[in-house]
N, CA, C and O atoms as a GROMACS GRO file, in nm:
protein
  604
    1MET      N    1   0.084  -0.118   0.000
    1MET     CA    2   0.000   0.000   0.000
    1MET      C    3   0.088   0.124   0.000
    1MET      O    4   0.185   0.132   0.075
    2ARG      N    5   0.055   0.219  -0.084
    2ARG     CA    6   0.136   0.338  -0.102
    2ARG      C    7   0.104   0.442   0.006
    2ARG      O    8  -0.012   0.467   0.037
    3GLN      N    9   0.208   0.503   0.063
    3GLN     CA   10   0.191   0.608   0.164
    3GLN      C   11   0.158   0.740   0.094
    3GLN      O   12   0.215   0.770  -0.012
    4PRO      N   13   0.067   0.820   0.150
    4PRO     CA   14   0.038   0.949   0.088
    4PRO      C   15   0.160   1.042   0.100
    4PRO      O   16   0.233   1.039   0.198
    5ALA      N   17   0.179   1.123  -0.002
    5ALA     CA   18   0.292   1.215  -0.003
    5ALA      C   19   0.273   1.321   0.105
    5ALA      O   20   0.161   1.363   0.135
    6GLU      N   21   0.384   1.362   0.163
    6GLU     CA   22   0.382   1.466   0.267
    6GLU      C   23   0.339   1.598   0.204
    6GLU      O   24   0.388   1.637   0.098
    7LYS      N   25   0.247   1.665   0.270
    7LYS     CA   26   0.199   1.794   0.219
    7LYS      C   27   0.308   1.899   0.235
    7LYS      O   28   0.382   1.898   0.333
    8SER      N   29   0.316   1.989   0.139
    8SER     CA   30   0.411   2.099   0.150
    8SER      C   31   0.359   2.202   0.250
    8SER      O   32   0.240   2.203   0.283
    9LEU      N   33   0.448   2.287   0.297
    9LEU     CA   34   0.407   2.394   0.388
    9LEU      C   35   0.304   2.484   0.323
    9LEU      O   36   0.206   2.524   0.386
   10ARG      N   37   0.326   2.516   0.198
   10ARG     CA   38   0.234   2.604   0.125
   10ARG      C   39   0.094   2.541   0.119
   10ARG      O   40  -0.006   2.610   0.139
   11ALA      N   41   0.088   2.410   0.091
   11ALA     CA   42  -0.041   2.342   0.084
   11ALA      C   43  -0.110   2.342   0.221
   11ALA      O   44  -0.230   2.363   0.230
   12ARG      N   45  -0.032   2.319   0.327
   12ARG     CA   46  -0.088   2.323   0.462
   12ARG      C   47  -0.141   2.462   0.495
   12ARG      O   48  -0.249   2.475   0.553
   13ALA      N   49  -0.066   2.565   0.459
   13ALA     CA   50  -0.107   2.702   0.487
   13ALA      C   51  -0.235   2.736   0.411
   13ALA      O   52  -0.327   2.796   0.468
   14LEU      N   53  -0.240   2.699   0.285
   14LEU     CA   54  -0.359   2.728   0.205
   14LEU      C   55  -0.481   2.649   0.254
   14LEU      O   56  -0.593   2.699   0.251
   15ASP      N   57  -0.459   2.527   0.300
   15ASP     CA   58  -0.569   2.449   0.358
   15ASP      C   59  -0.625   2.519   0.481
   15ASP      O   60  -0.746   2.530   0.497
   16ALA      N   61  -0.536   2.566   0.567
   16ALA     CA   62  -0.580   2.635   0.689
   16ALA      C   63  -0.653   2.764   0.655
   16ALA      O   64  -0.757   2.795   0.715
   17LEU      N   65  -0.601   2.840   0.561
   17LEU     CA   66  -0.663   2.967   0.523
   17LEU      C   67  -0.795   2.946   0.447
   17LEU      O   68  -0.881   3.034   0.447
   18ALA      N   69  -0.810   2.832   0.384
   18ALA     CA   70  -0.936   2.804   0.314
   18ALA      C   71  -1.048   2.777   0.414
   18ALA      O   72  -1.165   2.803   0.384
   19ARG      N   73  -1.013   2.726   0.530
   19ARG     CA   74  -1.115   2.698   0.632
   19ARG      C   75  -1.162   2.824   0.703
   19ARG      O   76  -1.282   2.842   0.723
   20ARG      N   77  -1.067   2.911   0.741
   20ARG     CA   78  -1.101   3.035   0.811
   20ARG      C   79  -0.981   3.128   0.811
   20ARG      O   80  -0.870   3.089   0.774
   21GLU      N   81  -1.003   3.252   0.854
   21GLU     CA   82  -0.894   3.349   0.865
   21GLU      C   83  -0.802   3.309   0.980
   21GLU      O   84  -0.846   3.253   1.080
   22HIS      N   85  -0.675   3.338   0.965
   22HIS     CA   86  -0.575   3.315   1.069
   22HIS      C   87  -0.488   3.440   1.082
   22HIS      O   88  -0.474   3.516   0.986
   23THR      N   89  -0.430   3.460   1.199
   23THR     CA   90  -0.328   3.564   1.213
   23THR      C   91  -0.195   3.504   1.171
   23THR      O   92  -0.180   3.382   1.161
   24ARG      N   93  -0.101   3.591   1.146
   24ARG     CA   94   0.032   3.544   1.108
   24ARG      C   95   0.091   3.459   1.221
   24ARG      O   96   0.149   3.354   1.196
   25THR      N   97   0.077   3.505   1.343
   25THR     CA   98   0.131   3.433   1.459
   25THR      C   99   0.068   3.295   1.473
   25THR      O  100   0.138   3.196   1.496
   26GLU      N  101  -0.062   3.289   1.458
   26GLU     CA  102  -0.135   3.163   1.471
   26GLU      C  103  -0.092   3.064   1.362
   26GLU      O  104  -0.069   2.946   1.390
   27LEU      N  105  -0.082   3.112   1.238
   27LEU     CA  106  -0.043   3.025   1.128
   27LEU      C  107   0.103   2.980   1.143
   27LEU      O  108   0.137   2.867   1.109
   28PHE      N  109   0.187   3.069   1.194
   28PHE     CA  110   0.327   3.032   1.219
   28PHE      C  111   0.332   2.917   1.320
   28PHE      O  112   0.406   2.821   1.301
   29ARG      N  113   0.254   2.929   1.427
   29ARG     CA  114   0.251   2.823   1.530
   29ARG      C  115   0.206   2.690   1.470
   29ARG      O  116   0.265   2.585   1.496
   30LYS      N  117   0.101   2.695   1.389
   30LYS     CA  118   0.048   2.572   1.330
   30LYS      C  119   0.148   2.506   1.236
   30LYS      O  120   0.167   2.384   1.238
   31LEU      N  121   0.212   2.587   1.154
   31LEU     CA  122   0.300   2.532   1.052
   31LEU      C  123   0.439   2.496   1.105
   31LEU      O  124   0.508   2.413   1.046
   32SER      N  125   0.481   2.558   1.214
   32SER     CA  126   0.615   2.531   1.266
   32SER      C  127   0.629   2.388   1.314
   32SER      O  128   0.741   2.337   1.325
   33ALA      N  129   0.520   2.321   1.343
   33ALA     CA  130   0.525   2.180   1.382
   33ALA      C  131   0.564   2.091   1.264
   33ALA      O  132   0.602   1.975   1.283
   34HIS      N  133   0.555   2.144   1.143
   34HIS     CA  134   0.581   2.064   1.023
   34HIS      C  135   0.712   2.098   0.954
   34HIS      O  136   0.744   2.042   0.849
   35THR      N  137   0.788   2.189   1.013
   35THR     CA  138   0.918   2.224   0.954
   35THR      C  139   1.013   2.275   1.062
   35THR      O  140   0.970   2.324   1.166
   36GLU      N  141   1.140   2.262   1.034
   36GLU     CA  142   1.241   2.318   1.124
   36GLU      C  143   1.306   2.440   1.062
   36GLU      O  144   1.389   2.506   1.126
   37ASP      N  145   1.271   2.472   0.940
   37ASP     CA  146   1.329   2.585   0.867
   37ASP      C  147   1.241   2.709   0.887
   37ASP      O  148   1.148   2.732   0.810
   38CYS      N  149   1.271   2.787   0.989
   38CYS     CA  150   1.190   2.906   1.021
   38CYS      C  151   1.202   3.013   0.913
   38CYS      O  152   1.107   3.089   0.891
   39ASP      N  153   1.315   3.020   0.848
   39ASP     CA  154   1.332   3.120   0.741
   39ASP      C  155   1.237   3.092   0.625
   39ASP      O  156   1.174   3.184   0.572
   40ALA      N  157   1.227   2.967   0.585
   40ALA     CA  158   1.136   2.930   0.476
   40ALA      C  159   0.992   2.956   0.516
   40ALA      O  160   0.911   3.001   0.434
   41LEU      N  161   0.960   2.929   0.641
   41LEU     CA  162   0.825   2.952   0.690
   41LEU      C  163   0.792   3.102   0.690
   41LEU      O  164   0.683   3.142   0.649
   42ASN      N  165   0.886   3.182   0.734
   42ASN     CA  166   0.864   3.328   0.733
   42ASN      C  167   0.851   3.382   0.591
   42ASN      O  168   0.771   3.472   0.566
   43GLN      N  169   0.928   3.327   0.498
   43GLN     CA  170   0.916   3.368   0.358
   43GLN      C  171   0.779   3.332   0.303
   43GLN      O  172   0.718   3.410   0.230
   44LEU      N  173   0.731   3.214   0.337
   44LEU     CA  174   0.599   3.172   0.294
   44LEU      C  175   0.492   3.265   0.349
   44LEU      O  176   0.403   3.308   0.276
   45LEU      N  177   0.501   3.298   0.477
   45LEU     CA  178   0.402   3.387   0.540
   45LEU      C  179   0.409   3.527   0.480
   45LEU      O  180   0.306   3.593   0.461
   46ASP      N  181   0.531   3.574   0.449
   46ASP     CA  182   0.546   3.704   0.382
   46ASP      C  183   0.478   3.703   0.246
   46ASP      O  184   0.409   3.798   0.209
   47ASP      N  185   0.497   3.594   0.172
   47ASP     CA  186   0.434   3.581   0.040
   47ASP      C  187   0.282   3.580   0.052
   47ASP      O  188   0.213   3.645  -0.026
   48LEU      N  189   0.229   3.507   0.149
   48LEU     CA  190   0.084   3.502   0.168
   48LEU      C  191   0.029   3.640   0.204
   48LEU      O  192  -0.079   3.677   0.159
   49GLN      N  193   0.103   3.714   0.286
   49GLN     CA  194   0.059   3.849   0.321
   49GLN      C  195   0.065   3.942   0.200
   49GLN      O  196  -0.025   4.024   0.179
   50THR      N  197   0.170   3.931   0.121
   50THR     CA  198   0.184   4.014   0.002
   50THR      C  199   0.070   3.990  -0.096
   50THR      O  200   0.019   4.084  -0.157
   51ARG      N  201   0.030   3.866  -0.110
   51ARG     CA  202  -0.081   3.833  -0.199
   51ARG      C  203  -0.217   3.869  -0.141
   51ARG      O  204  -0.318   3.867  -0.212
   52GLY      N  205  -0.221   3.903  -0.013
   52GLY     CA  206  -0.346   3.939   0.052
   52GLY      C  207  -0.426   3.820   0.103
   52GLY      O  208  -0.543   3.834   0.138
   53TRP      N  209  -0.364   3.705   0.107
   53TRP     CA  210  -0.432   3.584   0.153
   53TRP      C  211  -0.426   3.570   0.305
   53TRP      O  212  -0.507   3.498   0.364
   54LEU      N  213  -0.331   3.638   0.367
   54LEU     CA  214  -0.312   3.633   0.512
   54LEU      C  215  -0.316   3.777   0.562
   54LEU      O  216  -0.232   3.858   0.524
   55SER      N  217  -0.413   3.807   0.648
   55SER     CA  218  -0.429   3.945   0.695
   55SER      C  219  -0.475   3.947   0.840
   55SER      O  220  -0.581   3.895   0.873
   56ASP      N  221  -0.393   4.006   0.926
   56ASP     CA  222  -0.431   4.020   1.066
   56ASP      C  223  -0.551   4.112   1.081
   56ASP      O  224  -0.636   4.090   1.167
   57ALA      N  225  -0.559   4.215   0.999
   57ALA     CA  226  -0.671   4.310   1.006
   57ALA      C  227  -0.802   4.240   0.970
   57ALA      O  228  -0.904   4.259   1.036
   58ARG      N  229  -0.799   4.160   0.867
   58ARG     CA  230  -0.918   4.086   0.826
   58ARG      C  231  -0.959   3.985   0.933
   58ARG      O  232  -1.078   3.967   0.961
   59TYR      N  233  -0.859   3.919   0.993
   59TYR     CA  234  -0.887   3.825   1.101
   59TYR      C  235  -0.953   3.896   1.218
   59TYR      O  236  -1.052   3.848   1.273
   60ALA      N  237  -0.899   4.012   1.257
   60ALA     CA  238  -0.953   4.087   1.371
   60ALA      C  239  -1.097   4.129   1.346
   60ALA      O  240  -1.182   4.116   1.434
   61GLU      N  241  -1.125   4.178   1.228
   61GLU     CA  242  -1.262   4.219   1.194
   61GLU      C  243  -1.357   4.099   1.194
   61GLU      O  244  -1.467   4.106   1.248
   62GLN      N  245  -1.313   3.991   1.134
   62GLN     CA  246  -1.398   3.871   1.127
   62GLN      C  247  -1.424   3.816   1.266
   62GLN      O  248  -1.537   3.780   1.299
   63ARG      N  249  -1.320   3.808   1.348
   63ARG     CA  250  -1.333   3.754   1.483
   63ARG      C  251  -1.424   3.842   1.570
   63ARG      O  252  -1.508   3.791   1.643
   64ALA      N  253  -1.406   3.973   1.560
   64ALA     CA  254  -1.488   4.065   1.637
   64ALA      C  255  -1.634   4.055   1.593
   64ALA      O  256  -1.724   4.055   1.677
   65HIS      N  257  -1.657   4.046   1.464
   65HIS     CA  258  -1.793   4.034   1.414
   65HIS      C  259  -1.859   3.905   1.463
   65HIS      O  260  -1.977   3.904   1.501
   66ALA      N  261  -1.784   3.797   1.463
   66ALA     CA  262  -1.838   3.668   1.504
   66ALA      C  263  -1.866   3.662   1.654
   66ALA      O  264  -1.960   3.594   1.697
   67ARG      N  265  -1.788   3.732   1.734
   67ARG     CA  266  -1.800   3.722   1.879
   67ARG      C  267  -1.884   3.833   1.943
   67ARG      O  268  -1.920   3.823   2.060
   68GLN      N  269  -1.915   3.938   1.868
   68GLN     CA  270  -1.980   4.054   1.929
   68GLN      C  271  -2.120   4.027   1.982
   68GLN      O  272  -2.166   4.099   2.070
   69SER      N  273  -2.188   3.926   1.932
   69SER     CA  274  -2.322   3.898   1.981
   69SER      C  275  -2.321   3.824   2.114
   69SER      O  276  -2.425   3.810   2.178
   70ARG      N  277  -2.204   3.778   2.157
   70ARG     CA  278  -2.196   3.703   2.283
   70ARG      C  279  -2.103   3.766   2.386
   70ARG      O  280  -2.116   3.738   2.505
   71TYR      N  281  -2.010   3.851   2.341
   71TYR     CA  282  -1.907   3.901   2.432
   71TYR      C  283  -1.885   4.051   2.416
   71TYR      O  284  -1.916   4.110   2.313
   72GLY      N  285  -1.830   4.110   2.522
   72GLY     CA  286  -1.797   4.251   2.522
   72GLY      C  287  -1.660   4.276   2.461
   72GLY      O  288  -1.586   4.183   2.431
   73SER      N  289  -1.629   4.403   2.444
   73SER     CA  290  -1.504   4.439   2.376
   73SER      C  291  -1.380   4.399   2.457
   73SER      O  292  -1.274   4.374   2.399
   74ARG      N  293  -1.392   4.394   2.588
   74ARG     CA  294  -1.277   4.352   2.669
   74ARG      C  295  -1.236   4.209   2.637
   74ARG      O  296  -1.117   4.181   2.617
   75LYS      N  297  -1.332   4.120   2.633
   75LYS     CA  298  -1.303   3.979   2.606
   75LYS      C  299  -1.255   3.960   2.462
   75LYS      O  300  -1.164   3.882   2.436
   76ILE      N  301  -1.316   4.031   2.370
   76ILE     CA  302  -1.275   4.021   2.230
   76ILE      C  303  -1.131   4.071   2.214
   76ILE      O  304  -1.051   4.009   2.143
   77GLY      N  305  -1.100   4.182   2.280
   77GLY     CA  306  -0.963   4.234   2.276
   77GLY      C  307  -0.863   4.135   2.332
   77GLY      O  308  -0.754   4.118   2.277
   78TYR      N  309  -0.900   4.070   2.440
   78TYR     CA  310  -0.813   3.968   2.501
   78TYR      C  311  -0.788   3.853   2.403
   78TYR      O  312  -0.675   3.808   2.388
   79GLU      N  313  -0.893   3.807   2.339
   79GLU     CA  314  -0.879   3.697   2.244
   79GLU      C  315  -0.790   3.736   2.125
   79GLU      O  316  -0.710   3.656   2.077
   80LEU      N  317  -0.804   3.860   2.080
   80LEU     CA  318  -0.720   3.906   1.968
   80LEU      C  319  -0.573   3.914   2.011
   80LEU      O  320  -0.484   3.879   1.934
   81ARG      N  321  -0.548   3.961   2.132
   81ARG     CA  322  -0.410   3.966   2.182
   81ARG      C  323  -0.351   3.826   2.190
   81ARG      O  324  -0.234   3.805   2.156
   82GLU      N  325  -0.431   3.730   2.233
   82GLU     CA  326  -0.384   3.592   2.243
   82GLU      C  327  -0.343   3.536   2.108
   82GLU      O  328  -0.256   3.449   2.101
   83GLN      N  329  -0.403   3.583   2.001
   83GLN     CA  330  -0.373   3.533   1.867
   83GLN      C  331  -0.265   3.615   1.797
   83GLN      O  332  -0.233   3.589   1.681
   84GLY      N  333  -0.210   3.714   1.867
   84GLY     CA  334  -0.097   3.787   1.812
   84GLY      C  335  -0.132   3.908   1.727
   84GLY      O  336  -0.048   3.954   1.650
   85VAL      N  337  -0.253   3.960   1.739
   85VAL     CA  338  -0.292   4.079   1.664
   85VAL      C  339  -0.227   4.200   1.731
   85VAL      O  340  -0.221   4.207   1.854
   86SER      N  341  -0.179   4.295   1.652
   86SER     CA  342  -0.110   4.412   1.706
   86SER      C  343  -0.208   4.502   1.782
   86SER      O  344  -0.328   4.501   1.755
   87GLU      N  345  -0.154   4.579   1.875
   87GLU     CA  346  -0.237   4.666   1.958
   87GLU      C  347  -0.309   4.773   1.874
   87GLU      O  348  -0.422   4.811   1.907
   88THR      N  349  -0.246   4.821   1.768
   88THR     CA  350  -0.312   4.923   1.686
   88THR      C  351  -0.433   4.864   1.613
   88THR      O  352  -0.538   4.928   1.604
   89LEU      N  353  -0.420   4.741   1.563
   89LEU     CA  354  -0.534   4.676   1.498
   89LEU      C  355  -0.645   4.646   1.599
   89LEU      O  356  -0.763   4.658   1.568
   90ILE      N  357  -0.605   4.607   1.720
   90ILE     CA  358  -0.704   4.580   1.824
   90ILE      C  359  -0.779   4.708   1.858
   90ILE      O  360  -0.901   4.708   1.871
   91ALA      N  361  -0.706   4.818   1.872
   91ALA     CA  362  -0.769   4.946   1.906
   91ALA      C  363  -0.867   4.989   1.797
   91ALA      O  364  -0.977   5.036   1.827
   92GLN      N  365  -0.830   4.972   1.672
   92GLN     CA  366  -0.919   5.007   1.561
   92GLN      C  367  -1.044   4.920   1.561
   92GLN      O  368  -1.155   4.970   1.542
   93THR      N  369  -1.026   4.793   1.582
   93THR     CA  370  -1.138   4.699   1.581
   93THR      C  371  -1.233   4.727   1.698
   93THR      O  372  -1.354   4.728   1.680
   94LEU      N  373  -1.177   4.749   1.816
   94LEU     CA  374  -1.260   4.771   1.934
   94LEU      C  375  -1.329   4.906   1.931
   94LEU      O  376  -1.435   4.923   1.991
   95ALA      N  377  -1.271   5.003   1.862
   95ALA     CA  378  -1.336   5.134   1.850
   95ALA      C  379  -1.471   5.119   1.781
   95ALA      O  380  -1.567   5.187   1.818
   96ASN      N  381  -1.478   5.034   1.683
   96ASN     CA  382  -1.605   5.009   1.614
   96ASN      C  383  -1.706   4.940   1.706
   96ASN      O  384  -1.826   4.965   1.696
   97LEU      N  385  -1.658   4.854   1.795
   97LEU     CA  386  -1.747   4.781   1.884
   97LEU      C  387  -1.798   4.868   1.999
   97LEU      O  388  -1.910   4.849   2.048
   98LYS      N  389  -1.717   4.964   2.042
   98LYS     CA  390  -1.754   5.047   2.157
   98LYS      C  391  -1.882   5.125   2.131
   98LYS      O  392  -1.956   5.156   2.224
   99VAL      N  393  -1.910   5.157   2.006
   99VAL     CA  394  -2.028   5.235   1.970
   99VAL      C  395  -2.156   5.162   2.012
   99VAL      O  396  -2.252   5.225   2.056
  100THR      N  397  -2.158   5.032   1.997
  100THR     CA  398  -2.278   4.953   2.025
  100THR      C  399  -2.267   4.872   2.154
  100THR      O  400  -2.348   4.781   2.177
  101GLU      N  401  -2.170   4.901   2.235
  101GLU     CA  402  -2.143   4.818   2.354
  101GLU      C  403  -2.262   4.808   2.449
  101GLU      O  404  -2.295   4.699   2.495
  102VAL      N  405  -2.327   4.919   2.479
  102VAL     CA  406  -2.440   4.917   2.574
  102VAL      C  407  -2.556   4.837   2.516
  102VAL      O  408  -2.618   4.758   2.587
  103GLU      N  409  -2.586   4.858   2.389
  103GLU     CA  410  -2.697   4.785   2.327
  103GLU      C  411  -2.669   4.634   2.324
  103GLU      O  412  -2.759   4.554   2.350
  104ARG      N  413  -2.545   4.598   2.293
  104ARG     CA  414  -2.510   4.456   2.290
  104ARG      C  415  -2.517   4.394   2.429
  104ARG      O  416  -2.563   4.281   2.444
  105ALA      N  417  -2.471   4.468   2.530
  105ALA     CA  418  -2.478   4.418   2.668
  105ALA      C  419  -2.623   4.398   2.711
  105ALA      O  420  -2.658   4.301   2.777
  106ARG      N  421  -2.706   4.493   2.672
  106ARG     CA  422  -2.849   4.482   2.707
  106ARG      C  423  -2.913   4.360   2.639
  106ARG      O  424  -2.991   4.288   2.702
  107GLU      N  425  -2.882   4.336   2.513
  107GLU     CA  426  -2.936   4.220   2.442
  107GLU      C  427  -2.890   4.090   2.507
  107GLU      O  428  -2.969   3.996   2.521
  108ILE      N  429  -2.765   4.083   2.545
  108ILE     CA  430  -2.712   3.963   2.611
  108ILE      C  431  -2.780   3.944   2.746
  108ILE      O  432  -2.816   3.833   2.783
  109TRP      N  433  -2.798   4.055   2.819
  109TRP     CA  434  -2.867   4.049   2.948
  109TRP      C  435  -3.010   3.998   2.929
  109TRP      O  436  -3.057   3.913   3.005
  110LEU      N  437  -3.079   4.050   2.827
  110LEU     CA  438  -3.217   4.008   2.802
  110LEU      C  439  -3.226   3.859   2.769
  110LEU      O  440  -3.316   3.791   2.817
  111ARG      N  441  -3.134   3.810   2.688
  111ARG     CA  442  -3.135   3.667   2.653
  111ARG      C  443  -3.112   3.579   2.776
  111ARG      O  444  -3.172   3.472   2.787
  112LYS      N  445  -3.027   3.624   2.866
  112LYS     CA  446  -2.993   3.543   2.982
  112LYS      C  447  -3.097   3.554   3.093
  112LYS      O  448  -3.140   3.453   3.148
  113PHE      N  449  -3.137   3.677   3.125
  113PHE     CA  450  -3.222   3.698   3.242
  113PHE      C  451  -3.365   3.741   3.205
  113PHE      O  452  -3.461   3.677   3.248
  114GLY      N  453  -3.379   3.843   3.128
  114GLY     CA  454  -3.510   3.888   3.084
  114GLY      C  455  -3.593   3.965   3.185
  114GLY      O  456  -3.682   4.041   3.146
  115VAL      N  457  -3.566   3.948   3.313
  115VAL     CA  458  -3.641   4.020   3.416
  115VAL      C  459  -3.545   4.094   3.508
  115VAL      O  460  -3.432   4.051   3.531
  116GLN      N  461  -3.594   4.206   3.559
  116GLN     CA  462  -3.518   4.289   3.651
  116GLN      C  463  -3.486   4.211   3.779
  116GLN      O  464  -3.569   4.134   3.826
  117ALA      N  465  -3.370   4.232   3.834
  117ALA     CA  466  -3.332   4.165   3.959
  117ALA      C  467  -3.420   4.214   4.073
  117ALA      O  468  -3.442   4.335   4.089
  118ALA      N  469  -3.470   4.120   4.152
  118ALA     CA  470  -3.558   4.155   4.264
  118ALA      C  471  -3.479   4.182   4.392
  118ALA      O  472  -3.525   4.258   4.478
  119THR      N  473  -3.362   4.122   4.405
  119THR     CA  474  -3.282   4.138   4.526
  119THR      C  475  -3.142   4.185   4.488
  119THR      O  476  -3.099   4.169   4.373
  120PRO      N  477  -3.070   4.243   4.585
  120PRO     CA  478  -2.931   4.282   4.557
  120PRO      C  479  -2.844   4.162   4.516
  120PRO      O  480  -2.752   4.176   4.435
  121LYS      N  481  -2.874   4.045   4.571
  121LYS     CA  482  -2.798   3.925   4.534
  121LYS      C  483  -2.816   3.893   4.386
  121LYS      O  484  -2.719   3.863   4.317
  122GLU      N  485  -2.940   3.899   4.339
  122GLU     CA  486  -2.966   3.874   4.196
  122GLU      C  487  -2.902   3.980   4.109
  122GLU      O  488  -2.847   3.950   4.003
  123ARG      N  489  -2.908   4.104   4.154
  123ARG     CA  490  -2.846   4.215   4.079
  123ARG      C  491  -2.696   4.192   4.065
  123ARG      O  492  -2.640   4.209   3.957
  124ASN      N  493  -2.631   4.152   4.174
  124ASN     CA  494  -2.487   4.123   4.169
  124ASN      C  495  -2.456   4.006   4.077
  124ASN      O  496  -2.356   4.007   4.006
  125GLN      N  497  -2.544   3.906   4.078
  125GLN     CA  498  -2.526   3.791   3.990
  125GLN      C  499  -2.533   3.836   3.843
  125GLN      O  500  -2.452   3.793   3.761
  126GLN      N  501  -2.629   3.920   3.812
  126GLN     CA  502  -2.643   3.970   3.675
  126GLN      C  503  -2.522   4.055   3.635
  126GLN      O  504  -2.475   4.047   3.522
  127MET      N  505  -2.473   4.134   3.728
  127MET     CA  506  -2.357   4.217   3.699
  127MET      C  507  -2.232   4.131   3.678
  127MET      O  508  -2.153   4.157   3.587
  128ARG      N  509  -2.215   4.029   3.760
  128ARG     CA  510  -2.100   3.938   3.743
  128ARG      C  511  -2.108   3.865   3.610
  128ARG      O  512  -2.005   3.844   3.544
  129PHE      N  513  -2.228   3.827   3.570
  129PHE     CA  514  -2.244   3.760   3.441
  129PHE      C  515  -2.196   3.849   3.327
  129PHE      O  516  -2.120   3.806   3.241
  130LEU      N  517  -2.242   3.975   3.327
  130LEU     CA  518  -2.200   4.066   3.221
  130LEU      C  519  -2.051   4.094   3.227
  130LEU      O  520  -1.985   4.109   3.124
  131GLN      N  521  -1.997   4.100   3.348
  131GLN     CA  522  -1.853   4.122   3.361
  131GLN      C  523  -1.776   4.002   3.307
  131GLN      O  524  -1.672   4.019   3.244
  132SER      N  525  -1.825   3.882   3.330
  132SER     CA  526  -1.757   3.762   3.280
  132SER      C  527  -1.764   3.754   3.128
  132SER      O  528  -1.681   3.687   3.066
  133ARG      N  529  -1.860   3.821   3.069
  133ARG     CA  530  -1.872   3.824   2.923
  133ARG      C  531  -1.784   3.932   2.860
  133ARG      O  532  -1.782   3.946   2.738
  134GLY      N  533  -1.711   4.006   2.943
  134GLY     CA  534  -1.614   4.100   2.889
  134GLY      C  535  -1.663   4.242   2.875
  134GLY      O  536  -1.608   4.319   2.796
  135PHE      N  537  -1.765   4.280   2.950
  135PHE     CA  538  -1.814   4.418   2.946
  135PHE      C  539  -1.752   4.498   3.061
  135PHE      O  540  -1.731   4.445   3.171
  136ASP      N  541  -1.723   4.625   3.034
  136ASP     CA  542  -1.669   4.714   3.136
  136ASP      C  543  -1.776   4.747   3.238
  136ASP      O  544  -1.896   4.740   3.210
  137LEU      N  545  -1.732   4.783   3.359
  137LEU     CA  546  -1.827   4.814   3.465
  137LEU      C  547  -1.917   4.933   3.431
  137LEU      O  548  -2.035   4.932   3.466
  138ASP      N  549  -1.863   5.033   3.363
  138ASP     CA  550  -1.947   5.148   3.329
  138ASP      C  551  -2.061   5.107   3.235
  138ASP      O  552  -2.172   5.158   3.246
  139VAL      N  553  -2.034   5.015   3.145
  139VAL     CA  554  -2.138   4.964   3.055
  139VAL      C  555  -2.240   4.882   3.134
  139VAL      O  556  -2.361   4.894   3.112
  140ILE      N  557  -2.191   4.801   3.226
  140ILE     CA  558  -2.280   4.719   3.307
  140ILE      C  559  -2.372   4.807   3.391
  140ILE      O  560  -2.493   4.783   3.398
  141TYR      N  561  -2.315   4.909   3.454
  141TYR     CA  562  -2.397   5.001   3.535
  141TYR      C  563  -2.502   5.072   3.449
  141TYR      O  564  -2.615   5.093   3.492
  142ARG      N  565  -2.462   5.109   3.327
  142ARG     CA  566  -2.559   5.174   3.238
  142ARG      C  567  -2.674   5.080   3.203
  142ARG      O  568  -2.790   5.122   3.199
  143VAL      N  569  -2.644   4.955   3.178
  143VAL     CA  570  -2.750   4.857   3.146
  143VAL      C  571  -2.840   4.837   3.267
  143VAL      O  572  -2.962   4.844   3.255
  144ILE      N  573  -2.782   4.812   3.382
  144ILE     CA  574  -2.860   4.786   3.503
  144ILE      C  575  -2.940   4.910   3.544
  144ILE      O  576  -3.055   4.899   3.584
  145ASN      N  577  -2.879   5.029   3.534
  145ASN     CA  578  -2.949   5.152   3.572
  145ASN      C  579  -3.060   5.187   3.474
  145ASN      O  580  -3.162   5.242   3.514
  146GLN      N  581  -3.043   5.156   3.348
  146GLN     CA  582  -3.151   5.176   3.251
  146GLN      C  583  -3.272   5.091   3.288
  146GLN      O  584  -3.387   5.134   3.274
  147LEU      N  585  -3.244   4.971   3.334
  147LEU     CA  586  -3.353   4.884   3.376
  147LEU      C  587  -3.426   4.940   3.497
  147LEU      O  588  -3.548   4.931   3.506
  148ASP      N  589  -3.349   4.997   3.592
  148ASP     CA  590  -3.409   5.055   3.711
  148ASP      C  591  -3.495   5.175   3.674
  148ASP      O  592  -3.602   5.195   3.732
  149GLU      N  593  -3.449   5.256   3.578
  149GLU     CA  594  -3.522   5.376   3.538
  149GLU      C  595  -3.651   5.342   3.464
  149GLU      O  596  -3.748   5.417   3.470
  150GLU      N  597  -3.652   5.229   3.395
  150GLU     CA  598  -3.770   5.189   3.320
  150GLU      C  599  -3.886   5.147   3.408
  150GLU      O  600  -4.002   5.153   3.366
  151GLU      N  601  -3.857   5.105   3.529
  151GLU     CA  602  -3.965   5.059   3.619
  151GLU      C  603  -4.038   5.172   3.682
  151GLU      O  604  -4.131   5.150   3.760
   0.00000   0.00000   0.00000
């Protein structure tokens, strides 16, 4: 029985990019397991970036768009940092999210709880939930206080 031929680095990179966007750092980590020649790997990544097939900015926008319905800008920023996106790209991406932060936090709160907290314990639980989802305290207070004002 014939063994399948070993995939080239370029083929592995294109396979990964065909599935979803990757950052340069993330793709470097994935591909470095298949080669010991870091110079060749960096040349390949440079070529992919030059052709526009590998873009940290596109990854950041796509990731933020995919996660914004469930998480706040703090958590999204953390995830982008973990994947090696530069701070300037993170700042640009999060600036777009900050505009809708309160509305998104309110929608997430509505999906989870739907009713105003009756006790301080419940209120704290709701606030901790929003904080765990990556929302800043000022946003959380605005959401909770809007609910208090509506009653």
